[in-house]
N, C-alpha and C positions, 0 to 999 in steps of 0.2 A: 504494500500500500504506500506508494511514494507520495510525498507531499510536495507542493510547489508554492512559490510566493503568490499571495493573493494579489489580484489586480482589480481595477475599477469594474471590470466586466463581471466580477464575482460578487459585487455589492448586494444585488437582490437576493442571491442564495444565502449569503452570510446574514443579512438582515432577517430572512425567514428563519434560519436556524437559531439565531440569537433571540428572536421573538418567542420561539418555542421555549427556550430556557427561561425567559422572563415570565411567560405564562405559567410554567410548571411550578414556580415559586420554590424551587429547591437548589437552583444553580447560581442565583444572583439576587442582590437587593434591589436591582434596577426594577422600575415599574413602568417606565415610559417605553412603549414599543419603538423600535428604531426603523427608520426609513432607509432605503438604499442610499439616498443622499447623505444621511448621517454616516453611513459606513464609508462612502467615498471620501468624505472629509477626513475621517480617521486614517484611512489608507494613504491619503496625500498630506498628512500633517507633517510639520517640520521634524517631529520625533520619529517618523516612520523609518528613517535610515538606520537608526540604532535599535529600533523596536520592531522586529519583524512581525508579519502577519502571514500565515500559511493556510492553505486549504488542502484537503484530501478529497479526491474524487473517486466515484465508483460509476462506471459506465458513462463517463462524461458529465456526471452530475456531482456537484459539491455536496458532500455528506458530513463534513466536519471541518472545523477551523480552530486555530489557536493563534493567539496574538499576545503581544507584550505592549506595555505602556510605561511611561516613567513612574517609578515608585513614589517619587517626591520631586518637587521643583528645586529643592536644596541641592546645591552642587556636590556636596559630600556623598549623595546617594546616586550620582550619575550612572554608576555601573550596575544598578539594580533595576530589574524589570518586574513590574506587577503584571501577572499574566492571567489569561482565561483560556479555557478549552471547552468547546461546545460541539455536540453531535446531534444531527437531526434525529428526531424521535424514532423514525422508522429504521434508523441505522445503528441504534445504540446496542452495546453489548457485542459488537462484531470486530472490535480492535481498531476502529477508526480514530477514536479518541487517543489511544496510545500512539498511533502513527503520527497524529498531529502534534501531540505533546513532545514526543522524542525529536521530531523535526524542528519544532520551535526551540528546544534546548540547543540543538546543534547550530541553528541559525543565530540564536542569541549570542552564543559563544563567539561565532565568527564576526558578529557585529560589535564585539568588544564588551559585552555584559559579563559580569562575573557571578551573578546570582539572579535566580528567578524566585519570586515569592507570590503568594496569594492567600486569600482567606476562603475557606470552604465551609459551607454550612455543615454543622456537626452531623446532621442526619443524612447528608449526601454521601452515603457509604460507597457508592460506585466511584465517585470522584476521589474520595480518600484512598480507596484501594488502587486506583489508577496512578495517583501521585506516588504512592509508596512503591509500586511496581517500577516506576520510572526513576527511582532513586531519591525522591524527595523525603524529607523527614518532617514529622509533625512537631512543631515547636511548642505549641501550647494552645489552650482554649481561651478565647476572649468571651466571657460570659455577657449575655445581654448586649451584644455588640451593636446591633441596630434593630429597628422595628421594620417588620414587613407585614403589611395589612393589619397594623395595630398590635402585633405580637412581637415581643422581644425575642430575638433569635441569637443563639451562640454560634461561633465560628471557630474552626481550627486553622491556625496559621501554618502554612507549609512553605518549605524553602529547599532549594537545591543549589549547591555551589557548582558553577560550570567550569 
């Protein structure tokens, strides 16, 4: 399952997959659905050179993506990427997320990042297992980290040194 760099032509597919993750309420605290234009803006942002975005296709259709963003605007954190990995509902559990995440790790290393990190909702056991399989460690739990639909949710911080 090779991954490739995401392009503006992938924006609709990425938005659709990301919006499934938003709707499922287990993968992100985001609540506003994204448009293809939102995705194109992110792919063309000034940070895109150091923060890769990759897609995995099956039969010519994008089924997963992974991307990185700056962890912080502070210069001391310039080598850290805050990442996400999402798989289309119909393609989950088939290895596409692992292909996307491993490709992101390699691309982030080549782009000069030394670490990837993220926060995973504690009940998202599939994502937690994926990250551990890919060499991430669970750093700890942030209790009541943010509210989603009025409910305080806990997250596990994950990280990997590249």
